[in-house]
VOZABA-450785 format. One record per residue: x, y, z of N, C-alpha, C in turn. Coordinates in steps of 0.1 Angstrom, whole numbers, plus 5000, padded with zeros to 4 digits. Example, Ala and Ser with C-alpha at 12.3 -4.5 7.8 and 13.67 -1.06 7.14 Angstrom:
! VOZABA-450785
((5132 4943 5078) (5123 4955 5078) (5132 4967 5078)) ((5128 4978 5071) (5137 4989 5071) (5129 5000 5079)) 
! end
This chain:
! VOZABA-450785
((8466 3367 4859) (8465 3356 4850) (8476 3357 4839)) ((8481 3345 4835) (8490 3346 4824) (8483 3348 4810)) ((8491 3350 4800) (8484 3352 4787) (8477 3339 4783)) ((8483 3328 4785) (8477 3315 4782) (8463 3313 4789)) ((8463 3316 4802) (8451 3315 4810) (8440 3325 4805)) ((8444 3337 4802) (8435 3347 4797) (8429 3342 4784)) ((8437 3337 4775) (8432 3332 4762) (8423 3320 4764)) ((8427 3310 4772) (8419 3298 4773) (8406 3301 4779)) ((8405 3311 4788) (8392 3314 4794) (8383 3320 4783)) ((8388 3327 4773) (8380 3333 4763) (8379 3325 4750)) ((8386 3314 4750) (8385 3305 4737) (8371 3302 4733)) ((8362 3297 4742) (8349 3293 4738) (8342 3305 4731)) ((8343 3317 4736) (8337 3329 4730) (8343 3331 4716)) ((8356 3331 4715) (8362 3333 4703) (8358 3323 4692)) ((8358 3310 4696) (8353 3300 4686) (8339 3303 4682)) ((8330 3306 4691) (8316 3308 4688) (8314 3320 4679)) ((8322 3331 4680) (8321 3342 4671) (8326 3338 4657)) ((8337 3331 4657) (8343 3327 4644) (8334 3317 4637)) ((8328 3308 4644) (8320 3298 4637) (8308 3304 4631)) ((8302 3313 4638) (8290 3320 4633) (8293 3328 4621)) ((8304 3334 4621) (8308 3342 4609) (8311 3333 4597)) ((8318 3322 4600) (8324 3314 4589) (8315 3302 4585)) ((8307 3297 4595) (8300 3285 4592) (8308 3272 4590)) ((8320 3273 4595) (8330 3262 4594) (8337 3259 4607)) ((8337 3247 4612) (8344 3244 4624) (8359 3245 4622)) ((8364 3239 4611) (8378 3239 4609) (8383 3253 4607)) ((8376 3261 4599) (8381 3275 4597) (8380 3283 4609)) ((8370 3281 4618) (8368 3288 4630) (8380 3284 4640)) ((8383 3272 4640) (8395 3268 4649) (8408 3274 4644)) ((8409 3275 4631) (8421 3281 4625) (8422 3296 4629)) ((8410 3303 4628) (8409 3317 4631) (8413 3319 4646)) ((8408 3310 4655) (8411 3312 4669) (8426 3309 4671)) ((8432 3300 4664) (8446 3298 4666) (8454 3310 4661)) ((8450 3316 4650) (8457 3327 4645) (8456 3339 4655)) ((8444 3340 4661) (8442 3350 4671) (8452 3348 4683)) ((8454 3336 4687) (8464 3333 4698) (8478 3338 4694)) ((8482 3334 4681) (8495 3338 4677) (8497 3353 4677)) ((8487 3360 4673) (8488 3375 4673) (8489 3380 4688)) ((8481 3374 4696) (8481 3379 4710) (8494 3375 4717)) ((8499 3363 4715) (8511 3359 4720) (8523 3367 4715)) ((8522 3372 4703) (8533 3379 4697) (8533 3394 4700)) ((8522 3399 4706) (8522 3413 4710) (8530 3416 4722)) ((8537 3427 4723) (8546 3430 4734) (8539 3436 4746)) ((8527 3442 4743) (8520 3448 4754) (8507 3441 4757)) ((8502 3442 4769) (8489 3436 4772) (8478 3446 4770)) ((8467 3443 4763) (8457 3452 4761) (8449 3456 4774)) ((8443 3467 4774) (8435 3471 4785) (8424 3461 4788)) ((8417 3457 4777) (8407 3447 4778) (8410 3435 4769)) ((8414 3424 4775) (8418 3412 4767) (8406 3407 4759)) ((8394 3407 4765) (8382 3403 4758) (8380 3411 4745)) ((8381 3424 4747) (8378 3433 4735) (8389 3431 4725)) ((8401 3429 4729) (8412 3428 4719) (8411 3414 4712)) ((8409 3404 4719) (8408 3391 4713) (8395 3389 4704)) ((8384 3395 4709) (8372 3394 4701) (8373 3402 4688)) ((8379 3414 4689) (8382 3422 4677) (8391 3414 4667)) ((8401 3408 4672) (8411 3401 4664) (8405 3390 4657)) ((8397 3381 4664) (8391 3370 4658) (8381 3374 4648)) ((8374 3385 4650) (8364 3390 4641) (8370 3394 4628)) ((8381 3402 4629) (8388 3407 4617) (8393 3395 4609)) ((8400 3386 4615) (8405 3374 4609) (8394 3366 4601)) ((8382 3365 4608) (8371 3357 4603) (8365 3364 4591)) ((8364 3378 4591) (8359 3385 4580) (8368 3383 4568)) ((8381 3384 4570) (8390 3382 4559) (8389 3368 4553)) ((8388 3358 4561) (8386 3344 4557) (8373 3342 4549)) ((8362 3349 4554) (8349 3348 4548) (8349 3354 4534)) ((8356 3365 4533) (8357 3371 4519) (8363 3362 4509)) ((8373 3355 4513) (8379 3345 4503) (8371 3333 4502)) ((8364 3329 4513) (8356 3317 4512) (8344 3318 4503)) ((8339 3331 4502) (8327 3333 4494) (8330 3330 4479)) ((8343 3333 4475) (8347 3330 4461) (8346 3315 4459)) ((8351 3307 4469) (8350 3293 4467) (8336 3287 4468)) ((8328 3294 4476) (8314 3289 4477) (8306 3291 4464)) ((8310 3302 4456) (8303 3304 4443) (8306 3293 4433)) ((8318 3286 4436) (8321 3274 4427) (8318 3261 4433)) ((8311 3261 4444) (8308 3249 4452) (8298 3241 4444)) ((8299 3227 4444) (8290 3219 4436) (8278 3216 4445)) ((8266 3221 4441) (8254 3218 4448) (8252 3228 4460)) ((8242 3226 4468) (8239 3234 4479) (8251 3234 4489)) ((8253 3246 4495) (8264 3247 4506) (8257 3248 4519)) ((8261 3240 4529) (8256 3241 4542) (8268 3243 4552)) ((8265 3249 4563) (8276 3250 4573) (8280 3236 4578)) ((8292 3235 4584) (8297 3223 4590) (8289 3220 4602)) ((8284 3207 4604) (8276 3204 4616) (8284 3207 4629)) ((8277 3213 4638) (8283 3216 4651) (8274 3209 4662)) ((8281 3200 4670) (8274 3192 4680) (8271 3200 4692)) ((8280 3209 4697) (8278 3217 4709) (8285 3230 4708)) ((8279 3240 4712) (8285 3254 4712) (8293 3255 4725)) ((8306 3257 4724) (8314 3258 4737) (8311 3270 4745)) ((8305 3280 4740) (8303 3293 4747) (8288 3293 4753)) ((8287 3295 4766) (8274 3295 4772) (8273 3308 4780)) ((8261 3314 4778) (8258 3327 4786) (8243 3326 4789)) ((8239 3323 4802) (8225 3322 4805) (8217 3334 4801)) ((8222 3346 4801) (8215 3357 4798) (8213 3359 4782)) ((8220 3351 4775) (8219 3352 4760) (8216 3338 4754)) ((8210 3329 4762) (8209 3315 4758) (8200 3314 4745)) ((8189 3322 4745) (8180 3322 4734) (8186 3326 4721)) ((8193 3338 4722) (8200 3343 4710) (8211 3334 4705)) ((8219 3328 4715) (8230 3319 4711) (8224 3307 4704)) ((8214 3301 4709) (8208 3289 4704) (8202 3292 4690)) ((8195 3302 4688) (8189 3306 4675) (8199 3308 4665)) ((8210 3315 4668) (8220 3320 4658) (8229 3309 4653)) ((8229 3297 4660) (8238 3286 4656) (8230 3276 4648)) ((8217 3277 4646) (8209 3267 4638) (8213 3268 4623)) ((8211 3257 4616) (8214 3257 4602) (8206 3268 4595)) ((8193 3269 4598) (8185 3279 4592) (8190 3293 4594)) ((8194 3296 4606) (8200 3310 4609) (8213 3312 4602)) ((8222 3302 4602) (8235 3304 4595) (8233 3305 4580)) ((8223 3299 4574) (8221 3301 4560) (8215 3314 4557)) ((8207 3320 4566) (8202 3333 4565) (8213 3343 4566)) ((8223 3341 4574) (8235 3350 4576) (8243 3350 4563)) ((8242 3340 4554) (8248 3340 4542) (8243 3351 4532)) ((8232 3356 4535) (8226 3367 4527) (8233 3380 4530)) ((8240 3381 4541) (8246 3394 4545) (8260 3395 4540)) ((8265 3407 4539) (8279 3410 4536) (8287 3406 4548)) ((8300 3403 4546) (8308 3400 4558) (8308 3410 4569)) ((8308 3423 4566) (8307 3433 4576) (8293 3433 4583)) ((8282 3431 4575) (8269 3431 4581) (8268 3419 4590)) ((8273 3408 4586) (8273 3395 4594) (8280 3397 4607)) ((8292 3403 4607) (8300 3405 4619) (8293 3414 4629)) ((8288 3425 4623) (8281 3435 4632) (8268 3429 4638)) ((8261 3422 4630) (8248 3416 4635) (8251 3406 4646)) ((8261 3398 4644) (8264 3388 4654) (8270 3394 4667)) ((8279 3403 4666) (8285 3409 4678) (8275 3417 4686)) ((8266 3424 4679) (8256 3432 4686) (8244 3424 4691)) ((8238 3417 4682) (8225 3410 4685) (8227 3397 4692)) ((8237 3390 4689) (8239 3377 4696) (8248 3377 4708)) ((8259 3385 4707) (8269 3385 4718) (8267 3398 4727)) ((8259 3407 4723) (8255 3419 4731) (8267 3428 4733)) ((8276 3429 4723) (8287 3439 4724) (8282 3453 4723)) ((8288 3462 4730) (8285 3476 4728) (8289 3481 4714)) ((8282 3492 4709) (8285 3497 4696) (8300 3501 4695)) ((8305 3506 4706) (8319 3510 4706) (8329 3498 4703)) ((8325 3487 4710) (8333 3474 4708) (8331 3469 4694)) ((8319 3470 4689) (8316 3465 4675) (8324 3473 4665)) ((8323 3486 4667) (8331 3495 4658) (8346 3492 4658)) ((8351 3490 4670) (8365 3487 4670) (8369 3474 4664)) ((8360 3464 4665) (8362 3451 4659) (8362 3451 4644)) ((8353 3458 4638) (8352 3458 4623) (8359 3470 4617)) ((8364 3479 4624) (8371 3490 4618) (8362 3500 4611)) ((8350 3502 4617) (8341 3512 4611) (8336 3521 4623)) ((8330 3533 4619) (8325 3542 4630) (8313 3536 4636)) ((8309 3541 4648) (8297 3536 4654) (8285 3539 4645)) ((8284 3550 4639) (8273 3554 4630) (8272 3544 4619)) ((8283 3541 4613) (8283 3531 4602) (8279 3517 4606)) ((8283 3513 4618) (8279 3501 4624) (8264 3500 4626)) ((8258 3511 4631) (8244 3512 4633) (8236 3510 4619)) ((8241 3516 4609) (8235 3514 4596) (8237 3500 4591)) ((8248 3494 4593) (8250 3480 4589) (8241 3471 4597)) ((8238 3474 4609) (8229 3466 4617) (8215 3467 4612)) ((8211 3479 4609) (8197 3480 4604) (8195 3472 4591)) ((8205 3472 4582) (8204 3464 4570) (8204 3449 4573)) ((8212 3445 4582) (8213 3431 4586) (8200 3426 4592)) ((8195 3434 4601) (8182 3430 4607) (8171 3429 4597)) ((8171 3438 4587) (8160 3437 4577) (8161 3424 4569)) ((8174 3420 4565) (8175 3408 4558) (8172 3396 4566)) ((8176 3396 4579) (8174 3384 4587) (8159 3382 4591)) ((8152 3393 4594) (8138 3393 4597) (8129 3388 4586)) ((8133 3392 4573) (8126 3388 4562) (8126 3373 4559)) ((8136 3366 4564) (8137 3352 4562) (8134 3343 4574)) ((8131 3349 4585) (8128 3341 4597) (8114 3336 4597)) ((8112 3324 4602) (8098 3318 4604) (8091 3327 4614)) ((8078 3327 4612) (8069 3335 4621) (8067 3329 4635)) ((8067 3316 4635) (8065 3309 4648) (8076 3298 4650)) ((8082 3298 4661) (8092 3288 4664) (8087 3277 4673)) ((8092 3264 4670) (8087 3253 4678) (8095 3253 4691)) ((8088 3248 4702) (8096 3247 4715) (8104 3234 4715)) ((8114 3233 4724) (8123 3223 4724) (8117 3209 4725)) ((8107 3208 4735) (8100 3195 4737) (8093 3190 4724)) ((8086 3200 4718) (8079 3196 4706) (8088 3191 4695)) ((8100 3198 4693) (8109 3194 4683) (8115 3180 4686)) ((8118 3177 4698) (8124 3164 4702) (8114 3153 4700)) ((8101 3155 4703) (8091 3145 4702) (8088 3142 4687)) ((8088 3153 4679) (8085 3151 4665) (8097 3144 4658)) ((8109 3147 4662) (8121 3141 4657) (8122 3126 4660)) ((8118 3123 4672) (8118 3109 4676) (8108 3101 4668)) ((8097 3106 4665) (8087 3099 4656) (8093 3098 4642)) ((8099 3109 4637) (8105 3109 4624) (8115 3098 4622)) ((8125 3097 4632) (8135 3087 4630) (8130 3073 4632)) ((8120 3071 4640) (8114 3058 4641) (8108 3054 4628)) ((8100 3063 4622) (8094 3060 4609) (8105 3058 4598)) ((8116 3065 4599) (8127 3064 4589) (8133 3050 4590)) ((8136 3046 4603) (8142 3033 4605) (8134 3021 4599)) ((8120 3023 4600) (8111 3012 4596) (8107 3014 4582)) ((8111 3024 4575) (8107 3026 4561) (8092 3029 4560)) ((8087 3036 4570) (8072 3038 4571) (8069 3051 4563)) ((8066 3049 4551) (8063 3061 4542) (8051 3069 4547)) ((8041 3063 4551) (8029 3070 4556) (8032 3077 4569)) ((8039 3071 4578) (8043 3077 4590) (8052 3089 4588)) ((8061 3088 4578) (8069 3100 4575) (8061 3111 4569)) ((8052 3108 4560) (8044 3118 4553) (8036 3126 4563)) ((8031 3119 4573) (8022 3126 4583) (8030 3136 4591)) ((8043 3135 4592) (8052 3144 4600) (8057 3156 4592)) ((8056 3155 4579) (8062 3165 4570) (8052 3176 4566)) ((8057 3188 4565) (8048 3199 4560) (8046 3196 4545)) ((8035 3202 4540) (8031 3199 4526) (8042 3204 4516)) ((8048 3215 4520) (8059 3220 4511) (8073 3217 4516)) ((8075 3206 4523) (8088 3203 4529) (8098 3202 4518)) ((8111 3204 4521) (8122 3203 4512) (8132 3193 4518)) ((8137 3185 4510) (8149 3176 4513) (8161 3180 4505)) ((8171 3185 4512) (8183 3191 4505) (8195 3184 4510)) ((8205 3181 4501) (8217 3175 4506) (8230 3183 4501)) ((8240 3182 4510) (8253 3189 4507) (8263 3178 4506)) ((8267 3175 4493) (8278 3165 4491) (8290 3172 4485)) ((8289 3184 4481) (8300 3192 4476) (8307 3185 4464)) ((8300 3176 4457) (8307 3169 4446) (8316 3158 4450)) ((8317 3156 4463) (8327 3146 4468) (8320 3134 4475)) ((8306 3133 4473) (8298 3122 4478) (8286 3121 4470)) ((8279 3110 4470) (8266 3109 4463) (8257 3119 4469)) ((8249 3126 4460) (8240 3136 4465) (8228 3138 4455)) ((8218 3144 4460) (8206 3146 4452) (8210 3156 4440)) ((8204 3153 4429) (8206 3162 4417) (8200 3176 4420)) ((8189 3176 4428) (8183 3189 4432) (8174 3186 4444)) ((8170 3197 4450) (8161 3195 4462) (8148 3187 4458)) ((8144 3179 4467) (8131 3171 4466) (8121 3179 4473)) ((8110 3182 4467) (8099 3190 4472) (8086 3182 4475)) ((8079 3186 4485) (8066 3180 4488) (8066 3168 4497)) ((8056 3167 4506) (8056 3157 4516) (8056 3143 4510)) ((8048 3140 4500) (8047 3127 4494) (8061 3123 4488)) ((8067 3132 4480) (8079 3129 4473) (8091 3126 4483)) ((8091 3135 4493) (8102 3133 4503) (8100 3120 4511)) ((8088 3118 4516) (8085 3106 4523) (8088 3093 4515)) ((8085 3093 4503) (8087 3081 4494) (8102 3079 4492)) ((8110 3090 4490) (8124 3088 4488) (8131 3083 4501)) ((8128 3090 4512) (8134 3086 4525) (8130 3072 4529)) ((8117 3069 4527) (8112 3055 4531) (8118 3044 4522)) ((8121 3047 4510) (8127 3037 4501) (8142 3036 4503)) ((8149 3047 4507) (8164 3047 4507) (8169 3042 4520)) ((8164 3046 4531) (8171 3043 4544) (8170 3029 4548)) ((8160 3021 4545) (8160 3007 4548) (8172 3000 4541)) ((8176 3005 4530) (8188 2999 4523) (8201 3002 4530)) ((8201 3014 4536) (8213 3017 4544) (8214 3008 4556)) ((8203 3005 4562) (8203 2996 4574) (8207 2982 4569)) ((8203 2978 4557) (8207 2964 4552) (8222 2963 4551)) ((8229 2974 4548) (8243 2972 4547) (8251 2977 4559)) ((8244 2976 4571) (8251 2978 4583) (8251 2993 4589)) ((8245 3002 4582) (8245 3016 4587) (8236 3017 4599)) ((8240 3024 4609) (8232 3028 4620) (8232 3043 4622)) ((8222 3047 4630) (8222 3062 4633) (8219 3064 4647)) ((8223 3075 4652) (8220 3079 4666) (8215 3093 4666)) ((8203 3095 4672) (8197 3108 4674) (8207 3117 4681)) ((8209 3129 4676) (8219 3139 4681) (8214 3153 4678)) ((8215 3162 4688) (8212 3176 4685) (8224 3181 4677)) ((8221 3187 4666) (8231 3193 4657) (8228 3207 4654)) ((8237 3216 4657) (8234 3231 4656) (8222 3235 4663)) ((8220 3229 4675) (8208 3232 4683) (8195 3227 4678)) ((8195 3219 4668) (8183 3213 4662) (8183 3198 4663)) ((8171 3192 4662) (8171 3177 4663) (8177 3172 4650)) ((8184 3161 4651) (8191 3155 4640) (8196 3141 4643)) ((8205 3136 4635) (8211 3123 4637) (8224 3122 4630)) ((8233 3114 4635) (8246 3111 4629) (8245 3096 4624)) ((8248 3094 4611) (8248 3081 4605) (8262 3075 4604)) ((8263 3062 4608) (8277 3056 4608) (8276 3043 4600)) ((8288 3039 4595) (8289 3026 4588) (8291 3015 4599)) ((8292 3003 4595) (8293 2992 4604) (8305 2993 4613)) ((8315 3001 4609) (8327 3002 4617) (8327 3014 4626)) ((8315 3021 4626) (8313 3033 4635) (8318 3046 4629)) ((8323 3046 4616) (8327 3058 4610) (8316 3067 4605)) ((8318 3080 4605) (8308 3089 4601) (8304 3088 4587)) ((8291 3087 4584) (8287 3086 4570) (8281 3100 4566)) ((8271 3104 4573) (8265 3117 4571) (8257 3122 4583)) ((8252 3134 4582) (8243 3139 4592) (8230 3143 4586)) ((8219 3143 4594) (8206 3149 4590) (8202 3159 4601)) ((8196 3170 4597) (8191 3180 4606) (8177 3183 4602)) ((8168 3185 4611) (8154 3188 4609) (8151 3202 4613)) ((8144 3209 4604) (8138 3222 4608) (8123 3219 4611)) ((8120 3222 4624) (8106 3220 4629) (8099 3233 4631)) ((8087 3234 4626) (8079 3246 4627) (8064 3243 4627)) ((8057 3248 4637) (8042 3247 4637) (8038 3232 4637)) ((8045 3224 4644) (8042 3210 4645) (8045 3201 4633)) ((8053 3206 4624) (8057 3198 4612) (8071 3200 4609)) ((8077 3191 4601) (8090 3192 4597) (8090 3200 4583)) ((8097 3211 4583) (8097 3220 4572) (8108 3217 4562)) ((8120 3213 4567) (8132 3211 4559) (8140 3199 4565)) ((8145 3191 4556) (8154 3180 4560) (8167 3183 4553)) ((8178 3186 4561) (8191 3189 4555) (8201 3178 4558)) ((8207 3173 4548) (8217 3163 4549) (8231 3168 4545)) ((8241 3165 4553) (8255 3168 4550) (8263 3155 4549)) ((8268 3152 4537) (8276 3140 4535) (8289 3143 4528)) ((8293 3156 4526) (8306 3160 4521) (8316 3156 4532)) ((8325 3147 4528) (8335 3142 4539) (8343 3153 4544)) ((8346 3164 4537) (8354 3175 4541) (8347 3182 4553)) ((8334 3180 4555) (8327 3188 4565) (8324 3179 4577)) ((8329 3166 4577) (8325 3157 4588) (8337 3152 4596)) ((8349 3156 4592) (8361 3151 4598) (8362 3155 4613)) ((8357 3166 4616) (8358 3171 4630) (8349 3163 4640)) ((8340 3155 4634) (8331 3146 4642) (8337 3133 4645)) ((8347 3129 4638) (8354 3116 4640) (8358 3110 4626)) ((8363 3098 4626) (8368 3092 4614) (8356 3091 4604)) ((8359 3094 4591) (8348 3095 4581) (8348 3082 4573)) ((8336 3077 4570) (8334 3065 4562) (8336 3068 4548)) ((8338 3057 4540) (8339 3057 4526) (8325 3056 4520)) ((8319 3068 4518) (8305 3068 4514) (8302 3062 4500)) ((8313 3063 4492) (8311 3057 4478) (8311 3041 4480)) ((8318 3036 4489) (8318 3021 4491) (8304 3017 4496)) ((8299 3025 4505) (8285 3022 4510) (8275 3023 4498)) ((8276 3033 4490) (8268 3034 4478) (8268 3022 4469)) ((8281 3017 4467) (8282 3005 4458) (8276 2993 4465)) ((8278 2992 4478) (8273 2980 4485) (8258 2980 4484)) ((8251 2992 4486) (8237 2993 4485) (8232 2989 4471)) ((8238 2994 4461) (8234 2990 4447) (8236 2976 4445)) ((8246 2969 4450) (8248 2955 4448) (8237 2947 4455)) ((8234 2952 4467) (8223 2945 4475) (8210 2946 4467)) ((8207 2957 4461) (8195 2958 4453) (8195 2949 4441)) ((8207 2948 4434) (8208 2939 4423) (8206 2925 4427)) ((8211 2921 4438) (8209 2907 4443) (8195 2904 4446)) ((8188 2914 4452) (8174 2912 4455) (8165 2911 4442)) ((8169 2919 4432) (8161 2919 4420) (8164 2906 4412)) ((8176 2901 4413) (8179 2888 4406) (8171 2876 4413)) ((8169 2878 4426) (8163 2867 4434) (8148 2866 4432)) ((8142 2877 4427) (8128 2878 4426) (8123 2868 4415)) ((8112 2861 4417) (8107 2852 4407) (8102 2860 4395)) ((8105 2855 4383) (8101 2862 4371) (8088 2856 4365)) 
! end
């Protein structure tokens, strides 16, 4: 095989490693491209192309993550990973680990780890690399990697839910949620939400966003039930879509441009968290991005017109 063929065969794996380390589609793609440049520029062929490329993309991603963490400390509001519609890497023997590790909830848990802990945990627990390969990838001894893994597991297990919903249950619950959302059915929404549900949005200061998380089934249901019918009035549509392996939806303006995404965390027959991403910088990889500020102004004008039309 040529270098190009070798690389293209492993590209899905390289992207999947980089995305899980970085939580960013664009940064993961950049890390994969930089990996290719280093591979293409090397004069000798490695004994194991997979080991070489995986180690290279891991090191690049760790370096990017370290600088990205400084930016995230200055981020306006909650930070969420960039939505991912499909994971290009598939391994039937690791399907459960791969699906779990790409969820919004899992990626946010990974944020608790240091860059090295994160890389070691992913390479070992998700992609099943041997400790010798993990050590070579992160530039630490096998003993040090074992210690890093123990700490990473402790952090991850402390934040994981005790019971996971099966796929069919999540899809059915999500279908009922989005039907109620479309109809502004506050009672129907409330029945699907956990008592301590959270509604959280990531606008990054570049889009309208909640001042803080909304807590509680009644508050979340009232807000969603009041807000989304107005979106529909101004031509916004949505399509159910699996996002990061979880039930969700992509919202579009009347021209079909991306407005924002919603992702649902489902556990024990109820929706535990509703996460929205409307930071335009995190949506460009999904397609052309809508002017969310224009939609916001149009909704406000529609409300004003209705208020003026009401009899006094």
